[in-house]
Steps between C-alpha positions, in 0.01 A plus 500: 500500500781374721710803419210728604459305829871539564463879445226500768707295746805722450285818547374379832846400621619844421209652697583278795869605478407860493276449803778336694736790419241765603433313827867487587533868422212585731646295773847657456360847514272442799785460753316203644565130569349262249346181650491156332229267611604147610294254311618216735389674820128494469185363669159425329640674200619413155772741382652522157731761356397619158730570202415878537626499865163504665402240753175309441356396832195281558361450851395141588380549868383751751848595635718544191841673538839535328842614619736746327866412458717644781641847453852498354583832657343731766235740373522878516357677800229685291393189299167443675256463203419151383382516138410256227278462208226239484231350284218328688145483362358379841701716727618401857290520805823605686877496467737477797872567498714327772860621574716192530682278548307481829133502401278663774164671479643811682756525231267532202292747297136424398339645198125435517422475136687477162229590246443303180706604202464404139819669380843559652464763773736623765447454877695651778518423881658748744697285739672786684324437847537122483855440376677603817847337497419272202710539173833336569687269265326161517159640610196396288122543467218255508199614297163350591249522213162506667279213616345366179591217279492511128622859462739574218728793539806609308760722662799683354750772596487424874729740683557704813581857415486868616187695446507665153466876464153453349390297801629763733314763312175308514543426866567865583197631318256223584318663790468844343367346180252279676354804684486715186338221288239428780381856462494474122299175527245659724460790249472266208226293669304820577552620139374180353202471722387860485185569288589841346206698354733691261677300234684461166276314259711466190873544390562466130850517345538617144826541291590834654225586742338354819139564585375477865135509587327498829257659746545707827271510799739700735421868557849643514790519249573161346819408300563229242826339616738282317652196672811359328608140544777598736252665731260354757153650477441477881845634604552810277476863624598644159387347157678537176196684355216684677243670283218709663170382358236759409185299474320212692488285186826530312704384202855599514730467206874471565818456297606129505869572525667742740871566567556402855830464687690477178270238360240539229243324721199317345196552710341182378674345801334735758174483683279791587324598828287787643626679806460825707788701645558502871758661727720186481448397136200339326192316613368232272149548368491192268660184408775525240425384155738355238426530120183317392582518124846529333512565131720224346749558230384184314164356426464131437269217620551340835694168480357230711656159545317228289552241765607463860829328474817704530873485565655686810836662472523465122816617328641413156841427655369212705459269205207276405299772336300229322319456834293809420347311200506148636333596823272744330596783733288809453645714786843552652681697766847651455724609794655845455775615737519845347747639760755251374527668158404862573762773523525872569785566256572423135758235395566261219235234481223710665205658325347831610147560617382850559220530754352845549816671383749286699717224361533145642688215344437125453728214419460405137567131548245456768241700313567291177431186702163631615421625152555142379279360775211735441519465130459123525200524730341784287552306172321195648213706648600423859377757756804589715547671838833634629587438863681820616759433765712772676842360596690596811736795445806279561418284198442790258790562259437878528518596871300819432212302346515270807497794741205664313277190464553305837258599758686684783348276764582172331639232734790295379293185560291566195565355156351792310405854595181718490587770249598830666243766448593729788661784295470656156829363358410145588152529362636631179742216477236230569258672264763520228563120525131433470467739210785340317344151527141608434583721202724228344262202552166679435558613137221443256747345251643258763848590368660370819208275597214561745472502877135509581497522876716574801531289817614732778796340668456156669279363773441826684321327792848335559645856445771447767648237267407617148413879511676626805457842647600418864268416791165669411133456595281360222343842441827696470635226274196493279482878468848499344428186286187660358701811396733259299190329345344838407831636352542201280135505395515869409815460293382172330163653407686791331571246232275201519137578582445138632806444723420366847721493806490185714525471881708184577433276799600172664253229614471639856149647479341584841792396716877476487748336745779743415530787743594755231260382221140634444195292429407544136138567584592792716705659224231443242229663720738799525549515122120493456454776751764713330341442163165608636622817667773622246335382173486151356763372256522176303723304734509124472612211716801273472451228755740210587284222632773238567419201713505547884857370496702582181678173550177291500331460150198312642303829556183313558641414852532875589367559856515877545220570252122530505233626270442847658647837439678475826692187396856516647646401158381500140669214326420266212273320744253791545535710178124541521543761772721721281259440208205626709688787653612655175138518392371678813323826415740707706795350313368568151672781303270802533241258639443345161792308356672194633866567544763280329620213732817318408654215700820651391750287693411155603581127453532175674835358621682171439709424808735296289506359144368160621209360307271540809595856561461597135156339500398690803598832333295410197203399705505829691468694177231270368296551819551878473399531133185298544398730780579804303307397193168596655632830660430785258651766713858371435644632176852359490728231655872573445725209602791581716783411474506398139830308578611357831724766660803433724432832680160400639602321818476146387166528318454328166197691395560527124340341199852408397799359692802708606685632200818353636337167606753214450250255342272709294585879499179711460308173427114517503351346818168309502321822614620658170284251309204548730528879457517450122181292506302746700223657289549254214303192380765291672439651840309214664710229340818646665343622823300190588807304610528725803146444643617209714780693666259790583240255625212571265298321233371806314653843458188674615590376854780756520261793433346666793114485479413752765443883468724751663287783627618782745798297584310201619486153370142430383 
């Protein structure tokens, strides 16, 4: 066991070393000046430099600040962009940069808000108007971190640098793009709200044919038009296919596959719309409709998790596979960064996948690891969902794959990208990746294991951070995201007749403090509206109801929650709201079936490994589980992170300690034993020790007794 622990410790040390090298390379290539914070020059702030080079800062008063070390040499004349990466679950109400050594208000730059971040994200401040003569050898900065105590923020890679080429491109195109997308938004709103009298009523996809049925009320010539994923239904003047219809009630049969732009395109990805020709193009006469039924290659029963306990971020290479049995896990999520092992050209160590006549290639080692992971979960009857993440182009080993998959409007601040579906080549590349995964992990014989469901990217209401496509309105963002959901759904259903695609959300429900995030409720209402107008599909929900502060495990203290559908947040403290919402008639699949709801990434934190903090973490889960026991709308609870993770900004949110922990590498924490006891005959015996900390005498006290109707607490 000691040898295994040493392996984990060495592994993490190597990771940190690689990180440091990459950071230095970024700094060297940027042409900027790197700043080092001065942990001795602080006020109302605790500052500690971490082993990975980041600074852990904790505010202790209402006027916290920290100085940088003085410049060792003068900065370049074009180095006017202050940039850094930060991790801060609460966010800052403001940040102010003072140009020293003389600290004066007139020599400063105020940023009104730094939004909350639950992952490492980039932030830039343009100081070109404020710097003036500042930047000589010996000059320094003072950074004021808002006006609130008890805020934890980690900062790394603080530098002053020139504007990057990508930033220049974004700045140059910003105004034109805003105007163009404002017009598109107006057309989308009109499209969604129009009550068309003509319509497509059914789209059925067979092995080689597609059948489209509908009715026409218009008197003139009407065309059945095909809308490919790289097209926008409200923006097109020319469609890929336009077929003149000859009767008011029609059934049109079409070839499923067509040769288009050098690609043997599969029309299962398309939607269909009725339109009439005008002098400038086409006028829509109906909503578009996606396939209602897709004939699957395989026929087998739907697999449903036998319980609600699950593991988030499972992989066989993380060790402690015995947890699947000991914790009685019946579901799991698996992260797949497919752009990291996808290639456009053959080479040794790559396997070929032919999608609609075109070859793509996938790294054999990475695929073998996923095979092993999905085989284990399949063998144990664990229902598994893949989290599909699209990396930045700069991190993809094949630059062409990166170019094809990264959304053209992605901002460098994002961690991951929205997939690029703006052109046929990118659509084919993305579809090929989905087809490779779905075909491999949907086989009836489970040769490579089974992936039952697909979680589409990560926390899309925090899309700026986790699914970035630049600065977009909620509607423009969601229109693209739904295309990605629909594409995956169509491809997965080609093989598995029961696959579901999950929308993934943070705990910010009807409100968000981040200027570039979207309230989850707003996005969900849009998804419901699109499902109603363009044909329903079996989407599911992957919600992340962390406590109000990820640092604070005592979720029963959450203040920004209530028991209405307009609650600012949905956390463990008011899970009843989510439970009631998922069962609303307008949310049901085709108005009849409750959609799957997983709490796919969630857990409680231990601030340290002290006895008190470990007990608070365990109590937070006990409280949550006892609330959830009476909520029949929730189908799964996947704990994240399985292990404490050094890359999560100081959080210790795992069931197990850091794999490189000095005292007990990967050791089970008290919460591990509470999680194990859940849903067993030992549940109360283990859980009851936490009643006093929560402040209750009976577990029924944590359960909300009211009824949530029409968004009001009754």
